[in-house]
C-alpha positions, 0 to 999 in steps of 0.5 A: 340154424345155418342152412346151405344148399348146393344143387340138389343137396341141402344141409342144415346145422343146429347151433344149439344141439350141434346136430346136422340134417342132410337132404336130397330132394324130399328125402331127409337124413337126420341124426338119431335124437339121443345122439350128441357129438362127443369124445372119450378121453383117458378119464371120462367123456366130454361132449363137443358142447362142453367146450369153453368157446364155440364158434361157427362160420359159413365157408364159401370157396372155389370147390364148395360151401360149408360150415366150420366150427371151432371148439376151444378149451375144455374143463376137466374137474376144476382145470381148464385145458387148451385142447381144441379142434375144428369140424368142417362140414361142406358140400362139394359142388362138382359131385354133391358129396358131403364131407365131414372133417374133424381137425385137431388144433391143439392136443395139450391137456387131454389124451383122446381115446375115441371121437364119435362124430359124425352121428348115427342116422335116425333109422327107426321105421320097421320096414323090410325095405329099410336096410343097413349094409355092413362090410362085416367080412364078405358083407351083411344086409340087415333089414330093419325087420330082421328077427336076430339081434346083431352080435359082436362085430369082430375087431370092434369093426375096425376098418382094414380088418375082418370086421371091415373089409371096406371102409364104408357103411350105408343105409337105404330106405326104399330106394333112397340111400346114403354111402358113408365112406371113410376117406382116412380109414387107418385109425377108424372103424364103425359100431352098429346096433340092431335089436332082435326084431328091430325096429331100427338099426344104428351105425356110426363111425369112430376115430382113434389116436395114432401113436397116442395123438389124433394128429391128422384130419379125419374125413367121412364122405357122405353120398346121398343117392336116389333110385338106388339099392345096394348094388348101386352103392357098391358100384359107387364105391368101386368108382371111388377106388378107381378114381384113386388108382387102386382098382388093380384087376386080375388081368393086370396082375396076370400080365405081371405074373402069368401064374395067375392064370394057372391058379384060376380054376384050381381046387385048393388043398390046405393041409400040413406037415408038422404040428407042435403045440407048446405046453405054454400055449393056450391051445395045449391040451393037458388032458390029451397030450398026444393031440399036441403033436402030429407029423405027416412026412413030405413023402406021404403028402407026395403020395397023396397028391398022386392019389388025387391025380389018379382020382381025377383032380386035374387042377390043384393048388397045395397050400402047406402048413407046418413045413419047417422044423419048428412046426406050425405057428412056431418060432416065426420069423425064424422058420427054417429049415424044412422039417427034418423028421418029415424028410428035410429039404430033399423030400420037400423038394421031391414033393414040389417036383411031383406037384409040378410034374402033375401040373399042380401049383405049390405054396407055403404058409408063412408068418411075419407078424407073430413074433415068438419069444422062442425064435432064435433071433428074437429081440424085444427091441424090434417088437411093437411098442405102445406109447406107454412103453409096454410091449403087448404079448400073449400065448394063444397060438401053438408056439406059445408066448409071442409079441408082434414084430414091428411091420417095418422089419417084415420086408427084410425078414421076407427077403432073408427067408425066401433067399434061404428057400431059393438056396435049397431049390424050393420052387414056389408058385405061391406064398401065404403071409398069414394074418396080414389082411385079417388083423388090424395094422399095428403101431410101434412107438419105438423111436428106432422104427416108429410106425403108424397103422397106415405105414404098417399096411404099406409095409405089408404091401411091400412084402406082397410086392416083393413076392410078385417081383419074384414071380410068386403069387402072394396071399394072406388070410382074408381079403381087404380094401388096402391090399387090392393093388398087391395081393392075388388071392386069399385063404378065404373071404367068408360071410361072417356066419361061416365063422360061427358054429353051423346052425347059428342064427344069421345076423342079417342077409349075407350079400357079396358086398366085397365081390360087387366091388372087387370080384375081378381083382382077387381070387377067393377060395370058398369052403365047400362043406355041406354042414347040414341037410339044409346048408351047403356052402358050395352054393355060396362058392357058386353064387360068388364065382369063386374057387373051391376048397377040395381039402381044408384041414384047419390047424385048430379044431372048432376054430376059424370056420373048421367044424364037423361036417357031413362026410362025402367021398373023395370022388364026390368032392372032386366032382363038386369042385369041378362044377365050381372050378369050371365057373371060376375059369369063366368068370374070375376076371369078370366084374360081378355086375349085379346081385339080386334077391329073386322076387324079393326072396332072400332064399333065392339069390342071383349074381350076374357077371360082366360076360353075361353069366348068371348064377341062381341059387335056391337056398331053400331047395339047395339047388343051383342054375348056371347059365353061361354068358359069352365065351370071350376067348372064343369071340376073340378067336372069331374076331382074330 
């Protein structure tokens, strides 16, 4: 047994089992007993202990103390291969954070698919105040007593996707907890398990190769915390982001592009012009072929906007799908000209002029990942290529067969297409670049434009930055940690249950983990559907201090959160949106400082914003209470 101690942190390492134990004060965090460190390779699985040569040493340096281990040589069948790596686990003296580093040394003889290390914590007590935090979309808190089994996690829990908005997970027992933060999240994710009724929840990290090789050092940082809850854990992560220089607030973004202030408090409308589902698309309806095509003219949308204004909608943002000739989700990135049968460029411009005359904002749907084989400029040489030389393809969406455009090319297509829009006098306030923040970053092994996942995220941010430089507010499908510096708003940032059929069991307690970190950095519109007499999504919009959806016409039925809901009148929808918009106007630029379960009741939740505004929601009674805090604008006027 090797033991090290730095200030209040103690670290123990068993050289036989290769297991670690982390301690702070009287609280012990140890790996679950059945776990052994292992990796998967093409052909099987190897435990760290299978290495031909293993050695350990204590390391003492100017910043901390740790344990370095070397695992050298592995037997695959009768053959010994030179594959080797190190692990380095150390305590930083200044912060008391514990770093777990996996470091490849020689990658000859074996192609690793996943590394599962460090291990999942033992978390076995059937106690309600023992809970796990997962960044599954907006956020999930799973008490160890939760009755519903945790279902499949979207994108396999890959950080940087809808399955992992932020690259961390955490567990709390009583008031003692840990934050497990992935410092190198680009090729990493988490897996979690919670059986029905508990009595445990297990969660751990996994690492995957980049372009076929593990190649770079993978790092997890564990922070042991006392007297904490999930709010403290979120604020710990917010401090980390700020240290990295990545906490870019809406106040900063509005200073760069003033239209941010016009978008705050707007009611969102998501609708379209042309739908065309090709026969070779998975969505093609063979039984009812008339459903595959639909057209609404620009003039009809213009009339609709005027009617909304007359009905009392005063601050609106229109997001327009399917505005170009190919139709929604077709022929990207060659998405031009404006739909001719809907009125072409002339009528599209007329619609935009009317929107601006009404004081509304306008933006378009666009796409620079899905690379359709039907696009006139399609060239397989610019599609993402895997390390085995293959090019992934599918035909899920309306436009039929597609591959994925290498992200290195996306910024060029953005500039090309937006120049075309400008030539035709299409004045955009906003633009939506689809799927960038929902799907994982791509990799490409074409030597002409080789790209890692990290470089893909950087290329996507370049697209957002280009739009900002043109005074256009950029958005994408969901929110994510990696885009905070460059994106202004999203299509949504939902709780995971909102993506399932209404009435489906919840996998845990929905909690706004993302907003506790980033509320004042992005604008998030929220679904306003009253899906049943017992569930009104407007309450979640209020709790999160978000913007409201006035109209949300999903492109694909019973998909992407678009389900049948209780009907209501337009004037009632406008009234409800007005309540949410008024709150959003006040708190959009405020940090969400706290979220709580009132008296420990999951059905009564409260959020508190930096200006003192409190929002209390009773989900059981379907009621809300808003108490506004200081109006900083008025206070500044008084001071001035």
